DSSP file (Angstrom, degrees, kcal/mol; ACC not computed):
  #  RESIDUE AA STRUCTURE BP1 BP2  ACC     N-H-->O    O-->H-N    N-H-->O    O-->H-N    TCO  KAPPA ALPHA  PHI   PSI    X-CA   Y-CA   Z-CA
    1    1 A M     >        0   0    0      0, 0.0     4,-2.8     0, 0.0     5,-0.2   0.000 360.0 360.0 360.0 -32.6   12.8  -74.7  -85.5
    2    2 A S  H  >  +     0   0    0      1,-0.2     4,-2.6     2,-0.2   126,-0.3   0.870 360.0  53.5 -66.1 -32.7   12.9  -74.8  -89.4
    3    3 A V  H  > S+     0   0    0      2,-0.2     4,-1.4     1,-0.2    -1,-0.2   0.864 112.0  45.0 -66.9 -35.1   16.6  -73.6  -89.4
    4    4 A L  H  > S+     0   0    0     -3,-0.2     4,-2.4     2,-0.2     3,-0.4   0.970 113.2  50.0 -67.3 -55.8   17.5  -76.5  -87.1
    5    5 A R  H  X S+     0   0    0     -4,-2.8     4,-2.5     1,-0.2    -2,-0.2   0.912 111.6  50.1 -50.1 -42.8   15.4  -79.0  -89.2
    6    6 A N  H  X S+     0   0    0     -4,-2.6     4,-2.4    -5,-0.2    -1,-0.2   0.871 107.8  53.2 -68.5 -32.8   17.2  -77.7  -92.4
    7    7 A M  H  X S+     0   0    0     -4,-1.4     4,-2.2    -3,-0.4    -1,-0.2   0.945 109.6  47.0 -64.7 -46.9   20.5  -78.1  -90.8
    8    8 A Y  H  X S+     0   0    0     -4,-2.4     4,-2.3     1,-0.2    -2,-0.2   0.895 112.1  51.2 -56.0 -44.1   19.8  -81.7  -89.9
    9    9 A L  H  X S+     0   0    0     -4,-2.5     4,-2.8    -5,-0.2    -1,-0.2   0.906 107.4  52.1 -60.0 -43.9   18.5  -82.3  -93.4
   10   10 A N  H  X S+     0   0    0     -4,-2.4     4,-2.5     1,-0.2     5,-0.2   0.912 110.4  49.1 -61.8 -43.2   21.7  -80.8  -95.0
   11   11 A Y  H  X>S+     0   0    0     -4,-2.2     4,-2.1     1,-0.2     5,-0.6   0.919 112.6  48.3 -68.6 -37.4   23.9  -83.1  -92.8
   12   12 A I  I  X>S+     0   0    0     -4,-2.3     5,-1.9     3,-0.2     4,-1.5   0.906 111.5  48.4 -67.2 -38.2   21.8  -86.1  -93.8
   13   13 A Y  I  <5S+     0   0    0     -4,-2.8    -2,-0.2     3,-0.2    -1,-0.2   0.904 119.0  40.5 -62.9 -39.9   21.9  -85.2  -97.5
   14   14 A D  I  <5S+     0   0    0     -4,-2.5    -2,-0.2    -5,-0.2    -1,-0.2   0.775 132.6  17.4 -75.8 -29.5   25.8  -84.7  -97.4
   15   15 A N  I  <5S+     0   0    0     -4,-2.1    -3,-0.2    -5,-0.2    -2,-0.2   0.679 130.8  22.7-123.3 -25.5   26.7  -87.6  -95.2
   16   16 A L  I >X<S+     0   0    0     -4,-1.5     3,-2.4    -5,-0.6     4,-2.1   0.590  80.1 101.6-126.6  -8.7   24.0  -90.3  -94.9
   17   17 A A  T 34<S+     0   0    0     -5,-1.9    -4,-0.1     1,-0.3   105,-0.1   0.721  92.5  41.6 -57.7 -24.7   21.6  -90.2  -97.8
   18   18 A D  T 34 S+     0   0    0     -5,-0.1    -1,-0.3     1,-0.1    -2,-0.1   0.339 118.0  48.7 -95.4   2.9   23.2  -93.2  -99.5
   19   19 A K  T <4 S+     0   0    0     -3,-2.4     2,-0.3     1,-0.1    -2,-0.2   0.578 105.4  51.6-117.3 -22.8   23.7  -95.1  -96.2
   20   20 A V     <  -     0   0    0     -4,-2.1    -1,-0.1    -8,-0.1    99,-0.1  -0.903  51.2-163.2-122.7 152.0   20.2  -94.9  -94.5
   21   21 A D  S    S+     0   0    0     -2,-0.3    97,-2.1     1,-0.2    98,-0.4   0.774  76.2  30.2 -99.3 -36.8   16.7  -95.7  -95.7
   22   22 A L  E     -A  117   0A   0     95,-0.2     2,-0.4    96,-0.1    95,-0.2  -0.908  56.9-163.8-131.9 153.3   14.6  -94.0  -93.0
   23   23 A M  E     -A  116   0A   0     93,-2.2    93,-3.0    -2,-0.4     2,-0.5  -0.995  12.0-149.5-131.9 136.3   14.9  -90.9  -90.7
   24   24 A I  E     -A  115   0A   0     -2,-0.4     2,-0.5    91,-0.2    91,-0.2  -0.956  10.9-158.6-114.2 129.5   12.7  -90.2  -87.7
   25   25 A S  E     -A  114   0A   0     89,-3.0    89,-2.0    -2,-0.5     2,-0.4  -0.913  13.1-179.4-110.8 126.6   12.2  -86.6  -87.0
   26   26 A V  E     -A  113   0A   0     -2,-0.5    87,-0.2    87,-0.2    86,-0.1  -0.985  33.5-116.1-133.1 124.2   11.1  -85.7  -83.4
   27   27 A D    >   -     0   0    0     85,-2.2     3,-0.9    -2,-0.4    -2,-0.0  -0.476  24.3-153.6 -61.0 121.3   10.3  -82.3  -82.0
   28   28 A P  T 3  S+     0   0    0      0, 0.0    -1,-0.2     0, 0.0    84,-0.0   0.612  82.3  69.0 -75.3 -10.8   13.1  -81.7  -79.3
   29   29 A D  T 3  S+     0   0    0    134,-0.1   134,-2.2     2,-0.0     2,-0.3   0.128  85.7  82.9-101.6  20.4   11.1  -79.3  -77.2
   30   30 A L  E <   -F  162   0B   0     -3,-0.9     2,-0.5   132,-0.2   132,-0.2  -0.903  63.3-140.5-120.3 151.4    8.5  -81.8  -75.8
   31   31 A E  E     -F  161   0B   0    130,-2.7   130,-2.2    -2,-0.3   129,-2.0  -0.966  27.1-156.3-106.2 129.4    8.3  -84.3  -73.1
   32   32 A W  E     -F  159   0B   0     -2,-0.5   127,-0.2   127,-0.3     3,-0.1  -0.617  18.5-119.7-103.0 152.9    6.5  -87.5  -73.9
   33   33 A D        -     0   0    0    125,-3.2   125,-0.2    -2,-0.2   127,-0.1  -0.554  68.9 -61.8 -73.7 164.2    4.7  -90.1  -72.0
   34   34 A P        -     0   0    0      0, 0.0   124,-0.2     0, 0.0     2,-0.2  -0.161  62.6-123.3 -51.3 135.4    6.4  -93.5  -72.5
   35   35 A W        -     0   0    0     -3,-0.1     2,-1.0   122,-0.1     3,-0.1  -0.490   8.5-125.9 -81.4 147.1    6.3  -94.5  -76.1
   36   36 A S     >  -     0   0    0    120,-0.3     4,-1.8    -2,-0.2     3,-0.4  -0.820  20.7-167.9 -87.0 100.9    4.8  -97.7  -77.4
   37   37 A L  H  > S+     0   0    0     -2,-1.0     4,-2.7     1,-0.2     5,-0.2   0.835  85.1  60.2 -65.8 -26.9    7.7  -99.2  -79.3
   38   38 A D  H  > S+     0   0    0      2,-0.2     4,-2.2     1,-0.2    -1,-0.2   0.910 104.1  49.8 -63.7 -39.3    5.3 -101.7  -80.8
   39   39 A N  H  > S+     0   0    0     -3,-0.4     4,-2.1     1,-0.2    -2,-0.2   0.915 112.3  47.0 -66.8 -38.2    3.2  -99.0  -82.3
   40   40 A I  H  X S+     0   0    0     -4,-1.8     4,-2.4     2,-0.2    -1,-0.2   0.852 111.7  49.7 -74.6 -31.8    6.2  -97.3  -83.8
   41   41 A A  H  X S+     0   0    0     -4,-2.7     4,-2.4     2,-0.2    -2,-0.2   0.903 109.9  53.3 -70.3 -36.1    7.7 -100.6  -85.2
   42   42 A Q  H  X S+     0   0    0     -4,-2.2     4,-0.9    -5,-0.2    -2,-0.2   0.919 109.8  47.1 -64.1 -44.0    4.2 -101.3  -86.7
   43   43 A G  H >< S+     0   0    0     -4,-2.1     3,-1.2     1,-0.2     4,-0.4   0.959 110.7  52.2 -54.8 -51.9    4.4  -97.8  -88.4
   44   44 A I  H >X S+     0   0    0     -4,-2.4     3,-1.7     1,-0.3     4,-0.7   0.852  99.1  65.0 -52.6 -40.9    7.8  -98.5  -89.6
   45   45 A Y  H >X S+     0   0    0     -4,-2.4     4,-1.2     1,-0.3     3,-0.9   0.826  87.6  70.3 -51.8 -36.5    6.6 -101.8  -91.1
   46   46 A Y  H <X S+     0   0    0     -3,-1.2     4,-3.0    -4,-0.9    -1,-0.3   0.782  87.6  65.4 -54.8 -33.6    4.4  -99.8  -93.5
   47   47 A F  H <4 S+     0   0    0     -3,-1.7    -1,-0.3    -4,-0.4     6,-0.2   0.903 105.1  42.6 -58.1 -44.2    7.6  -98.7  -95.3
   48   48 A S  H << S+     0   0    0     -3,-0.9    -1,-0.2    -4,-0.7    -2,-0.2   0.746 117.1  47.5 -81.3 -17.4    8.4 -102.1  -96.4
   49   49 A A  H  < S+     0   0    0     -4,-1.2    -2,-0.2     1,-0.3    -1,-0.2   0.813 119.7  39.1 -79.2 -35.9    4.7 -102.9  -97.3
   50   50 A K    ><  -     0   0    0     -4,-3.0     3,-2.0    -5,-0.2    -1,-0.3  -0.815  69.1-175.5-115.1  85.9    4.3  -99.7  -99.2
   51   51 A P  T 3  S+     0   0    0      0, 0.0    -1,-0.1     0, 0.0    -4,-0.1   0.685  83.3  54.5 -64.3 -12.5    7.5  -99.0 -101.2
   52   52 A K  T 3  S+     0   0    0     95,-0.0    96,-0.3    68,-0.0    95,-0.2   0.527  76.4 125.5 -88.9  -8.8    6.3  -95.6 -102.4
   53   53 A L    <   -     0   0    0     -3,-2.0    67,-0.1    -6,-0.2    96,-0.1  -0.247  34.7-179.5 -54.6 131.6    5.5  -94.3  -99.0
   54   54 A D        +     0   0    0     94,-2.1    63,-3.0     1,-0.3     2,-0.3   0.813  63.5   2.8 -99.0 -43.0    7.3  -91.0  -98.4
   55   55 A V  E     -Bc 116 149A   0     93,-2.1    95,-2.1    61,-0.2     2,-0.4  -0.999  50.1-166.1-149.0 141.8    6.3  -90.1  -94.9
   56   56 A L  E     -Bc 115 150A   0     59,-2.6    59,-2.9    -2,-0.3     2,-0.3  -0.990  17.6-159.3-129.6 126.9    4.3  -91.6  -92.0
   57   57 A C  E     -Bc 114 151A   0     93,-2.5    95,-2.5    -2,-0.4    57,-0.2  -0.688  19.1-113.7-105.9 156.1    3.4  -89.3  -89.1
   58   58 A A  E     - c   0 152A   0     55,-2.6     2,-1.1    52,-0.6    98,-0.2  -0.383  24.7-116.9 -75.1 160.0    2.4  -90.4  -85.5
   59   59 A N  E     - c   0 156A   0     96,-3.3    98,-0.7    93,-0.5     2,-0.1  -0.701  47.2-170.4 -94.8  75.1   -1.1  -89.8  -84.2
   60   60 A S  E     - c   0 157A   0     -2,-1.1     7,-1.7    96,-0.2     2,-0.3  -0.456   5.8-166.8 -83.9 145.2    0.3  -87.4  -81.5
   61   61 A R  E     -Dc  66 158A   0     96,-2.5    98,-3.5     5,-0.2     2,-0.3  -0.937  11.2-174.5-128.8 147.8   -2.1  -86.3  -78.7
   62   62 A F  E >  S-D   65   0A   0      3,-2.6     3,-0.7    -2,-0.3    98,-0.1  -0.945  76.5  -8.7-146.8 123.1   -1.8  -83.5  -76.1
   63   63 A R  T 3  S-     0   0    0     96,-0.5    -1,-0.1    -2,-0.3     3,-0.1   0.943 128.8 -54.7  57.9  53.2   -4.4  -83.0  -73.3
   64   64 A N  T 3  S+     0   0    0      1,-0.2     2,-0.3    -3,-0.0    -1,-0.2   0.676 121.7  89.8  58.7  19.5   -6.9  -85.5  -74.9
   65   65 A G  E <  S-D   62   0A   0     -3,-0.7    -3,-2.6     1,-0.0    -1,-0.2  -0.844  88.1 -73.2-134.5 177.8   -6.9  -83.7  -78.3
   66   66 A L  E     -D   61   0A   0     -2,-0.3     2,-0.4    -5,-0.2    -5,-0.2  -0.432  49.6-129.8 -69.5 136.6   -5.1  -83.6  -81.6
   67   67 A Y  S    S-     0   0    0     -7,-1.7    -7,-0.2     1,-0.2    44,-0.1  -0.799  76.1  -1.2 -95.9 137.9   -1.6  -82.1  -81.4
   68   68 A D    >   -     0   0    0     -2,-0.4     3,-1.9     1,-0.1     4,-0.3   0.935  65.4-171.6  48.6  69.5   -0.4  -79.2  -83.8
   69   69 A P  G >  S+     0   0    0      0, 0.0     3,-1.2     0, 0.0    14,-0.4   0.725  75.5  71.2 -51.0 -29.2   -3.6  -79.0  -85.9
   70   70 A C  G 3  S+     0   0    0      1,-0.3    67,-0.5    12,-0.1    70,-0.1   0.671  93.0  54.8 -75.0 -11.9   -1.8  -76.7  -88.4
   71   71 A S  G <  S+     0   0    0     -3,-1.9     2,-0.7    65,-0.1    -1,-0.3   0.508  93.9  80.8 -95.0  -7.1    0.4  -79.4  -89.6
   72   72 A R    <   +     0   0    0     -3,-1.2    11,-0.4    -4,-0.3     2,-0.4  -0.881  53.5 163.4 -99.7 115.5   -2.6  -81.6  -90.6
   73   73 A T  B     -G  108   0C   0     35,-2.2    34,-2.2    -2,-0.7    35,-1.6  -0.985  18.7-156.1-133.2 149.7   -4.2  -80.9  -93.7
   74   74 A Y        -     0   0    0     -2,-0.4     2,-0.5    32,-0.2    32,-0.1  -0.653  38.3 -81.2-112.3 169.7   -6.5  -83.1  -95.7
   75   75 A F  S    S+     0   0    0     30,-0.3     2,-0.3    -2,-0.2     4,-0.1  -0.618  71.2 131.7 -73.9 124.1   -7.3  -83.1  -99.4
   76   76 A S  S    S-     0   0    0     -2,-0.5    12,-0.1     1,-0.1    11,-0.0  -0.867  71.2 -86.5-151.6-173.7   -9.9  -80.4 -100.1
   77   77 A K  S    S+     0   0    0     -2,-0.3     2,-1.3     1,-0.2    -1,-0.1   0.879 118.6  62.0 -72.7 -33.5  -10.8  -77.5 -102.4
   78   78 A K  S    S+     0   0    0      1,-0.2     3,-0.5     9,-0.1    -1,-0.2  -0.761  70.6 167.0 -89.3  90.5   -8.8  -75.1 -100.2
   79   79 A R        +     0   0    0     -2,-1.3    -1,-0.2     1,-0.2     2,-0.1   0.769  59.6  49.2 -87.6 -23.0   -5.5  -76.8 -100.7
   80   80 A F  S    S+     0   0    0      2,-0.0    55,-0.3    53,-0.0     2,-0.3  -0.317  95.1  79.5-111.8  48.2   -2.9  -74.4  -99.4
   81   81 A C  S    S-     0   0    0     -3,-0.5     2,-0.1    53,-0.1    53,-0.1  -0.881  82.5 -87.0-141.3 174.1   -4.3  -73.4  -96.0
   82   82 A S        -     0   0    0     -2,-0.3     2,-0.3     1,-0.1   -12,-0.1  -0.310  55.6 -87.9 -76.9 163.5   -4.5  -74.7  -92.5
   83   83 A V        +     0   0    0    -11,-0.4     2,-0.3   -14,-0.4    -1,-0.1  -0.601  52.3 177.6 -69.5 128.4   -7.3  -77.0  -91.5
   84   84 A T     >  -     0   0    0     -2,-0.3     4,-1.2    -3,-0.1     3,-0.4  -0.764  47.4 -99.9-124.9 172.9  -10.3  -75.1  -90.3
   85   85 A E  T  4 S+     0   0    0     -2,-0.3     5,-0.1     1,-0.2    -2,-0.0   0.596 119.4  55.1 -71.1  -9.7  -13.6  -76.3  -89.1
   86   86 A Y  T  4 S+     0   0    0      1,-0.1    -1,-0.2     3,-0.0    -3,-0.1   0.763 117.1  27.7 -93.5 -29.0  -15.1  -75.4  -92.6
   87   87 A D  T  4 S+     0   0    0     -3,-0.4     2,-0.2     2,-0.1    -2,-0.2   0.388  91.3 110.3-117.6   4.8  -12.8  -77.3  -94.8
   88   88 A R  S  < S-     0   0    0     -4,-1.2     2,-0.8     1,-0.1     3,-0.1  -0.585  70.1-121.1 -80.6 142.9  -11.7  -80.2  -92.7
   89   89 A S     >  -     0   0    0     -2,-0.2     4,-2.4     1,-0.2     5,-0.2  -0.740  20.3-163.9 -80.7 108.7  -12.9  -83.7  -93.6
   90   90 A I  H  > S+     0   0    0     -2,-0.8     4,-2.4     1,-0.2    -1,-0.2   0.849  89.7  52.9 -66.9 -31.2  -14.7  -84.9  -90.4
   91   91 A I  H  > S+     0   0    0      2,-0.2     4,-2.3     1,-0.2    -1,-0.2   0.926 109.3  50.2 -70.4 -37.0  -14.6  -88.5  -91.6
   92   92 A T  H  > S+     0   0    0      2,-0.2     4,-3.2     1,-0.2    -2,-0.2   0.937 112.1  47.5 -63.7 -44.4  -10.9  -88.2  -92.1
   93   93 A D  H  X S+     0   0    0     -4,-2.4     4,-1.2     1,-0.2    -1,-0.2   0.904 110.5  50.8 -60.3 -39.2  -10.5  -86.8  -88.7
   94   94 A E  H  X S+     0   0    0     -4,-2.4     4,-0.8     2,-0.2    -1,-0.2   0.875 113.6  45.8 -60.6 -40.8  -12.6  -89.5  -87.2
   95   95 A I  H >< S+     0   0    0     -4,-2.3     3,-1.0     1,-0.2     6,-0.3   0.944 106.8  58.4 -70.1 -44.9  -10.5  -92.1  -88.9
   96   96 A A  H 3< S+     0   0    0     -4,-3.2    -1,-0.2     1,-0.3    -2,-0.2   0.760 110.7  44.0 -57.1 -28.3   -7.1  -90.4  -87.9
   97   97 A I  H 3< S+     0   0    0     -4,-1.2     2,-0.8    -3,-0.2    -1,-0.3   0.593  88.3  99.6 -95.3 -14.6   -8.1  -90.8  -84.2
   98   98 A N    X<  -     0   0    0     -3,-1.0     3,-1.8    -4,-0.8    56,-0.1  -0.655  61.3-157.2 -75.6 105.5   -9.4  -94.3  -84.4
   99   99 A R  T 3  S+     0   0    0     -2,-0.8    -1,-0.2     1,-0.3    57,-0.1   0.608  87.8  55.4 -62.8 -15.1   -6.6  -96.5  -83.1
  100  100 A N  T 3  S+     0   0    0     -5,-0.1    -1,-0.3    53,-0.1     2,-0.2   0.416  89.1  93.4 -97.5  -0.5   -7.9  -99.6  -84.9
  101  101 A S  S <  S-     0   0    0     -3,-1.8    53,-0.5    -6,-0.3     3,-0.1  -0.493  76.6-110.9 -95.5 161.6   -7.9  -98.1  -88.4
  102  102 A I        -     0   0    0      1,-0.2    -1,-0.1    -2,-0.2    49,-0.1  -0.309  56.0 -60.6 -80.7 174.3   -5.0  -98.3  -91.0
  103  103 A P        -     0   0    0      0, 0.0     2,-0.5     0, 0.0    49,-0.2  -0.240  53.6-140.9 -57.0 146.9   -2.9  -95.3  -92.0
  104  104 A V  E     -E  151   0A   0     47,-2.4    47,-1.8    -3,-0.1     2,-0.4  -0.912  12.9-121.7-112.4 129.1   -4.8  -92.5  -93.7
  105  105 A K  E     +E  150   0A   0     -2,-0.5   -30,-0.3    45,-0.2    45,-0.2  -0.578  39.7 172.4 -75.9 132.6   -3.5  -90.6  -96.6
  106  106 A V        -     0   0    0     43,-2.2    43,-0.4    -2,-0.4   -32,-0.2  -0.768  42.3-120.8-131.4 170.3   -3.3  -86.8  -95.9
  107  107 A E  S    S-     0   0    0    -34,-2.2     2,-0.3     1,-0.4   -33,-0.2   0.777  93.7 -11.8 -86.4 -31.8   -1.9  -83.8  -97.7
  108  108 A S  B     +G   73   0C   0    -35,-1.6   -35,-2.2    41,-0.1    -1,-0.4  -0.958  66.7 156.1-163.7 155.8    0.4  -82.9  -94.9
  109  109 A C        +     0   0    0     -2,-0.3   -37,-0.2   -37,-0.2    41,-0.1  -0.935  11.4 163.5-168.3 160.0    1.1  -83.9  -91.2
  110  110 A Y    >   -     0   0    0     -2,-0.3     3,-1.7   -42,-0.2   -52,-0.6   0.258  12.2-174.7-148.8 -52.6    4.0  -83.9  -88.8
  111  111 A Q  T 3   -     0   0    0    -43,-0.3   -44,-0.1     1,-0.3   -43,-0.1   0.658  69.6 -74.4  67.3  18.2    2.5  -84.3  -85.4
  112  112 A A  T 3  S+     0   0    0    -44,-0.1   -85,-2.2   -86,-0.1     2,-0.3   0.391 125.0  61.8  77.2  -5.0    6.0  -83.8  -83.6
  113  113 A F  E <   +A   26   0A   0     -3,-1.7   -55,-2.6   -87,-0.2     2,-0.3  -0.865  61.6 151.0-158.1 116.1    7.0  -87.4  -84.7
  114  114 A A  E     -AB  25  57A   0    -89,-2.0   -89,-3.0    -2,-0.3     2,-0.5  -0.997  33.6-139.7-149.1 145.9    7.4  -88.6  -88.3
  115  115 A V  E     -AB  24  56A   0    -59,-2.9   -59,-2.6    -2,-0.3     2,-0.4  -0.905  24.8-165.5-105.0 132.9    9.3  -91.2  -90.2
  116  116 A Y  E     -AB  23  55A   0    -93,-3.0   -93,-2.2    -2,-0.5     2,-0.9  -0.921  25.0-121.8-122.1 140.3   10.5  -90.1  -93.5
  117  117 A R  E >>  -A   22   0A   0    -63,-3.0     4,-1.3    -2,-0.4     3,-1.2  -0.722  25.1-149.4 -74.9 107.5   11.9  -92.1  -96.5
  118  118 A V  H >> S+     0   0    0    -97,-2.1     4,-3.2    -2,-0.9     3,-0.8   0.890  93.2  57.2 -51.7 -49.8   15.4  -90.5  -97.0
  119  119 A S  H 3> S+     0   0    0    -98,-0.4     4,-1.9     1,-0.3    -1,-0.3   0.848 105.0  54.6 -57.2 -32.8   15.5  -91.2 -100.7
  120  120 A S  H <4 S+     0   0    0     -3,-1.2     4,-0.3     1,-0.2    -1,-0.3   0.845 115.3  37.6 -71.5 -28.0   12.2  -89.2 -101.1
  121  121 A L  H X<>S+     0   0    0     -4,-1.3     5,-2.3    -3,-0.8     3,-0.7   0.886 116.1  52.1 -80.4 -44.3   13.6  -86.3  -99.4
  122  122 A A  H ><5S+     0   0    0     -4,-3.2     3,-1.1     1,-0.2    -3,-0.2   0.817  90.0  74.2 -67.5 -38.5   17.2  -86.5 -100.8
  123  123 A K  T 3<5S+     0   0    0     -4,-1.9    -1,-0.2     1,-0.3    -2,-0.1   0.816 118.3  19.1 -46.2 -39.0   16.3  -86.7 -104.6
  124  124 A D  T < 5S-     0   0    0     -3,-0.7    -1,-0.3    -4,-0.3    -2,-0.2   0.269 105.5-118.5-118.9   9.0   15.4  -82.9 -104.5
  125  125 A R  T < 5 -     0   0    0     -3,-1.1    -3,-0.2    -4,-0.3    -2,-0.1   0.934  42.7-153.4  56.5  47.8   17.2  -81.9 -101.4
  126  126 A L      < -     0   0    0     -5,-2.3     2,-0.3    -6,-0.1    -1,-0.1  -0.155  16.3-174.3 -63.6 151.8   13.9  -80.9  -99.7
  127  127 A H        -     0   0    0     14,-0.1     2,-0.3    11,-0.1    -1,-0.0  -0.871  28.4-108.4-138.7 166.7   13.8  -78.2  -96.9
  128  128 A H        +     0   0    0   -126,-0.3    11,-0.1    -2,-0.3    10,-0.1  -0.788  51.1 146.7 -91.9 139.7   11.3  -76.6  -94.5
  129  129 A Y        -     0   0    0      9,-0.6     2,-0.4    -2,-0.3    12,-0.2  -0.895  50.7-102.8-168.0 145.3   10.4  -73.0  -95.4
  130  130 A P        -     0   0    0      0, 0.0     8,-0.1     0, 0.0     3,-0.1  -0.628  37.5-141.0 -76.5 136.4    7.4  -70.8  -95.1
  131  131 A A    >   -     0   0    0     -2,-0.4     3,-2.1     1,-0.1    10,-0.0  -0.513  32.1 -85.4 -85.0 150.7    5.7  -70.4  -98.3
  132  132 A P  T 3  S+     0   0    0      0, 0.0    -1,-0.1     0, 0.0     3,-0.1  -0.350 118.4   9.5 -56.0 138.4    4.2  -67.0  -99.5
  133  133 A A  T 3  S+     0   0    0      1,-0.2     2,-0.5    -3,-0.1   -53,-0.0   0.577  89.6 153.4  62.1  10.3    0.6  -66.8  -98.0
  134  134 A E    <   -     0   0    0     -3,-2.1    -1,-0.2     1,-0.2   -53,-0.1  -0.578  21.1-178.4 -66.1 119.1    1.2  -69.9  -95.8
  135  135 A R        +     0   0    0     -2,-0.5    -1,-0.2   -55,-0.3   -54,-0.1   0.684  66.0  39.8 -90.0 -19.2   -1.0  -69.5  -92.9
  136  136 A S  S    S-     0   0    0      1,-0.2     2,-0.3   -66,-0.1   -65,-0.1   0.605 102.4 -47.8-107.3-115.2    0.0  -72.6  -91.1
  137  137 A C    >>  -     0   0    0    -67,-0.5     3,-1.8     1,-0.0     4,-0.6  -0.868  39.9-108.8-135.2 157.1    3.5  -74.1  -90.7
  138  138 A E  H 3> S+     0   0    0     -2,-0.3     4,-1.5     1,-0.3    -9,-0.6   0.675 107.1  76.0 -63.2 -14.3    6.7  -75.0  -92.7
  139  139 A H  H 3> S+     0   0    0      1,-0.2     4,-2.3     2,-0.2    -1,-0.3   0.852  92.8  55.8 -66.3 -28.0    6.0  -78.7  -92.3
  140  140 A N  H <> S+     0   0    0     -3,-1.8     4,-2.2     1,-0.2    -1,-0.2   0.902 101.7  53.8 -65.8 -43.2    3.3  -78.2  -94.9
  141  141 A T  H  < S+     0   0    0     -4,-0.6     4,-0.3     1,-0.2    -1,-0.2   0.891 112.0  44.4 -61.7 -38.9    5.6  -76.7  -97.5
  142  142 A L  H >< S+     0   0    0     -4,-1.5     3,-1.7     1,-0.2     4,-0.3   0.948 113.6  50.8 -72.5 -42.4    8.0  -79.7  -97.2
  143  143 A A  H >< S+     0   0    0     -4,-2.3     3,-1.7     1,-0.3    -2,-0.2   0.850  99.4  64.9 -58.3 -36.7    5.0  -82.3  -97.3
  144  144 A R  T 3< S+     0   0    0     -4,-2.2    -1,-0.3     1,-0.3    -2,-0.2   0.598  95.5  57.5 -68.2 -12.2    3.5  -80.8 -100.3
  145  145 A R  T <  S+     0   0    0     -3,-1.7     2,-0.3    -4,-0.3    -1,-0.3   0.518  99.2  74.9 -93.0  -7.7    6.6  -81.8 -102.4
  146  146 A L    <   -     0   0    0     -3,-1.7     3,-0.1    -4,-0.3   -25,-0.0  -0.753  65.4-156.4-101.3 153.6    6.1  -85.4 -101.4
  147  147 A R  S    S+     0   0    0     -2,-0.3     2,-0.8     1,-0.2    -1,-0.1   0.824  78.8  50.9 -99.2 -38.5    3.3  -87.7 -102.9
  148  148 A E        +     0   0    0    -96,-0.3   -94,-2.1   -43,-0.0   -93,-2.1  -0.801  65.3 157.3-116.3  99.8    2.7  -90.5 -100.4
  149  149 A I  E     +c   55   0A   0     -2,-0.8   -43,-2.2   -43,-0.4     2,-0.3  -0.960  12.2 174.5-121.5 130.7    2.0  -88.9  -96.9
  150  150 A Y  E     -cE  56 105A   0    -95,-2.1   -93,-2.5    -2,-0.5     2,-0.4  -0.958  25.8-142.9-134.4 152.2    0.0  -90.9  -94.3
  151  151 A I  E     -cE  57 104A   0    -47,-1.8   -47,-2.4    -2,-0.3   -93,-0.2  -0.971  21.1-141.8-103.8 131.3   -1.0  -90.5  -90.6
  152  152 A D  E >   -c   58   0A   0    -95,-2.5     3,-2.1    -2,-0.4   -93,-0.5  -0.815  10.5-165.6-103.1  96.6   -0.9  -93.7  -88.6
  153  153 A P  E 3  S+     0   0A   0      0, 0.0    -1,-0.2     0, 0.0   -51,-0.1   0.794  90.5  57.4 -47.4 -33.6   -3.8  -93.9  -86.1
  154  154 A G  E 3  S+     0   0A   0    -53,-0.5     2,-1.7     1,-0.2  -112,-0.1   0.696  87.5  74.2 -77.1 -15.2   -2.1  -96.7  -84.4
  155  155 A M  E <   +     0   0A   0     -3,-2.1   -96,-3.3   -98,-0.2     2,-0.6  -0.562  69.2 169.6 -89.4  71.7    1.1  -94.9  -83.7
  156  156 A R  E     +c   59   0A   0     -2,-1.7     2,-0.4   -98,-0.2  -120,-0.3  -0.775   7.2 176.5 -95.4 122.3   -0.5  -93.0  -81.0
  157  157 A L  E     -c   60   0A   0    -98,-0.7   -96,-2.5    -2,-0.6     2,-0.5  -0.969  18.3-143.8-123.7 136.6    2.1  -91.0  -78.9
  158  158 A V  E     -c   61   0A   0     -2,-0.4  -125,-3.2   -98,-0.2     2,-0.5  -0.903   6.1-140.4-112.8 126.8    1.1  -88.7  -76.1
  159  159 A I  E     -F   32   0B   0    -98,-3.5   -96,-0.5    -2,-0.5  -127,-0.3  -0.722  15.9-175.1 -86.9 126.7    2.8  -85.4  -75.3
  160  160 A K  E     +     0   0B   0   -129,-2.0     2,-0.3    -2,-0.5  -128,-0.2   0.898  65.6  11.8 -83.2 -43.3    3.1  -85.0  -71.6
  161  161 A Y  E     -F   31   0B   0   -130,-2.2  -130,-2.7  -128,-0.0     2,-0.5  -0.997  54.1-149.1-144.0 138.6    4.7  -81.5  -71.6
  162  162 A L  E     -F   30   0B   0     -2,-0.3  -132,-0.2  -132,-0.2     2,-0.2  -0.948  29.6-132.7-103.2 121.2    5.4  -78.6  -73.9
  163  163 A F        -     0   0    0   -134,-2.2     2,-0.6    -2,-0.5  -134,-0.1  -0.475  18.8-122.3 -75.5 142.0    8.5  -76.7  -72.9
  164  164 A N        -     0   0    0     -2,-0.2     2,-0.9     1,-0.0    -1,-0.1  -0.658  16.4-149.1 -82.7 122.8    8.2  -72.9  -72.7
  165  165 A H              0   0    0     -2,-0.6    -1,-0.0     1,-0.1  -136,-0.0  -0.808 360.0 360.0 -92.9 107.2   10.5  -70.9  -74.9
  166  166 A A              0   0    0     -2,-0.9    -1,-0.1     0, 0.0    -2,-0.0   0.418 360.0 360.0 -94.3 360.0   11.3  -67.7  -73.3
């Protein structure tokens, strides 16, 4: 997937970076329940309210739980590892799933749906790649190069089905 994402990023850098403000990245191998466009629009609003915001991730859910926990990392002493039961901030997890709370600053997130400020990515031509000793996923390596990363509890999107890659 990271090869495909990097191809998209290269196209955006070469052809669209000076023409568009925001980019929505969605995992193509998922089937979703119908989206609440109001929730997505509210999330996109934060980019005008917070001019330094780099990325806003959805609060994606699958089978009544958090989706893709490897891409969610919070600020802790163990900075470059996936979220585990031992270093996760329970308070932050509780806030991140409360639909009535405001966006929560995180170290990284993706959650299969994220809105990026194109200028934040384009200034250093950021790409997805696995880092040495990266235990989780390539989303984290891209996110760590950005400063203002938030997950929006109100942008709750539900994944209906994961396609099996054979």
